[in-house]
C-alpha positions as a Markdown table, in Angstrom:
| # | Residue | x | y | z |
|---|---|---|---|---|
| 1 | Met | 1.8 | 9.8 | 16.6 |
| 2 | Ile | 5.0 | 7.9 | 15.8 |
| 3 | Leu | 4.2 | 5.0 | 16.3 |
| 4 | Glu | 0.6 | 4.8 | 14.7 |
| 5 | Ser | 1.7 | 5.6 | 11.8 |
| 6 | Leu | 4.1 | 3.3 | 11.3 |
| 7 | Glu | 2.2 | 0.2 | 12.8 |
| 8 | Leu | 1.1 | -1.7 | 10.3 |
| 9 | Lys | 4.8 | -1.2 | 8.3 |
| 10 | Ile | 6.2 | -2.8 | 11.7 |
| 11 | Arg | 3.0 | -5.5 | 12.4 |
| 12 | Lys | 3.9 | -6.7 | 8.4 |
| 13 | His | 7.9 | -7.1 | 8.9 |
| 14 | Val | 7.0 | -8.7 | 11.9 |
| 15 | Lys | 5.1 | -11.6 | 9.5 |
| 16 | Glu | 8.4 | -13.1 | 9.0 |
| 17 | Thr | 9.4 | -14.4 | 12.0 |
| 18 | Val | 8.8 | -16.9 | 14.4 |
| 19 | Leu | 5.5 | -16.1 | 15.7 |
| 20 | Asp | 6.2 | -16.6 | 19.4 |
| 21 | Glu | 9.1 | -13.9 | 19.1 |
| 22 | Arg | 6.5 | -11.5 | 16.7 |
| 23 | Asp | 6.4 | -9.9 | 19.9 |
| 24 | Asp | 8.8 | -9.6 | 21.0 |
| 25 | Leu | 10.1 | -8.3 | 18.7 |
| 26 | Ala | 7.6 | -5.3 | 17.8 |
| 27 | Gln | 8.3 | -4.3 | 21.3 |
| 28 | Glu | 11.7 | -3.6 | 20.2 |
| 29 | Leu | 11.4 | -2.3 | 17.0 |
| 30 | Lys | 9.3 | -0.3 | 18.8 |
| 31 | Ile | 11.2 | 1.0 | 21.2 |
| 32 | Lys | 14.5 | 1.7 | 18.9 |
| 33 | Ile | 11.5 | 4.1 | 17.0 |
| 34 | Ile | 10.7 | 5.8 | 20.1 |
| 35 | Glu | 14.8 | 6.2 | 21.5 |
| 36 | Lys | 15.7 | 8.1 | 17.7 |
| 37 | Ala | 13.0 | 10.3 | 17.9 |
| 38 | Asp | 14.2 | 11.3 | 21.1 |
| 39 | Ile | 17.6 | 12.2 | 19.8 |
| 40 | Met | 16.1 | 13.1 | 16.8 |
| 41 | Leu | 13.6 | 16.1 | 18.0 |
| 42 | Asp | 16.6 | 17.0 | 20.2 |
| 43 | Glu | 18.9 | 17.8 | 17.5 |
| 44 | Asp | 19.0 | 22.2 | 16.7 |
| 45 | Val | 17.5 | 22.8 | 13.1 |
| 46 | Pro | 19.3 | 25.2 | 11.3 |
| 47 | Gly | 17.1 | 28.1 | 10.5 |
| 48 | Phe | 17.3 | 28.7 | 6.6 |
| 49 | Ile | 20.1 | 31.4 | 5.9 |
| 50 | Glu | 22.5 | 29.0 | 8.3 |
| 51 | Phe | 21.3 | 25.9 | 5.9 |
| 52 | Val | 22.3 | 28.1 | 2.6 |
| 53 | Lys | 25.1 | 29.1 | 4.1 |
| 54 | Ala | 26.3 | 25.6 | 5.2 |
| 55 | Leu | 25.2 | 24.8 | 1.7 |
| 56 | Thr | 28.3 | 27.5 | -0.2 |
């Protein structure tokens, strides 16, 4: 899952904030990641031919 692969980075960057706010910040980051992933997964990906046509 996406969150599992980003867990280490989230924990690393959350350590830069105040101790009392770390859990809240980590949770907010995870929510934002899920929202963005949902948007990105709903997008239509062009096929190879459409991609090449878009380049020309």
